[in-house]
N, C-alpha and C positions, 0 to 999 in steps of 0.2 A: 333225795336220800340214794335213789336209783344211781347216781353217777358214782358214789362212793364206792358200790362195788361193780363197776362196769368193767372193770379186767376180768373178772368171773366168766362173763358169758364167753367171750373169744377161748378162753381156756378150756370151759366145757366142750363147745362146739369140737374144739381140737381132740380132745379125750373121747368121745362118741364116733367121732369122725374115724379115728384111729382106732378104734376098737372095732369098727364096722357094725356099730346097734342098729343104725336103720337098715343094715341088711338082713341083720338077726329077727329084727321087729316085724317084718312078712307084712302079709295082709291084714292078720287081727289083732286086735288087743294083746298085750301081755303085761303082766307083771314085771316089776324090777328084778325081784328074784328069778324069775324063770329067764329073765335077759343076761342076769349076770351069770346064772350056771352056763348060759350059751356062748358068752363073752370071756368066761372063767377069769370074773373079777368079784369082787365082795358087793354083794346085794344093795346094804345097807347104804354106801358111798354112791352106787350106780343110782339108786332111787334119790338121793339127794340131789345128783345132777340132774336127773331126768326132771325131775319137779322145779328146779330153778330152769330149766330152757322149756317147759313147759309152760311156766308163769310167763315166759316171751314169746309164745307161741309156736317155738320150734317143734314140740310135739303135744298130741293131745293127751288129756290124763282123764282118764274114765273111771272113777273109784280108783283102785288099786292096781288099775292097768293103764299103758300108755299105750296110744294109737299114733298112726301118722298124720300129719299135716302137710298142706303143699311144700311147705320148708321142709319140714324132715325129709320127704321123700327126694330132695335135691341131694340129701348128704347119701343117698343109696348109689352103689357102684354101676348098678345098671340104668340107672335114669340118665335119657338121651343129653340133658344139659346138669348133669352131676356136678356138684360144688363142693364135692368130698375132699379133693386133692385141695383145694381152695382153703379149706376150713384147715386141713391139717397143715397146710404151710402158713397160713398166718396163726396159729398156735403152738409152732413148733419153737424151740430154744433160741436158734439162730435169728429169724425173725422178732423175739421178745428183746435178745442182746440189743437189736437196734434201736430199740424204743425207749434204752434206758438212759441215765446220767453217762 
């Protein structure tokens, strides 16, 4: 069943990378509502995206708050091996257009 929704994970990675959520998260756990206010998006929608990514180990969840994992740190712009641009590229519309029929 996981394969049925596999397309959603790279799109969610693209969204959080594009919005700079990993940079906004900082060092301390924050709620989806707090992060959403920082990046100017809907809190409920961001919470769903973060829960999906947390279920796949990209972010950690601590109750209502989200925290960094080694994977999410790679989405920060200040990480020496940042993969933020990579995640943004793979979620971009031109890349997705090459994958369709």
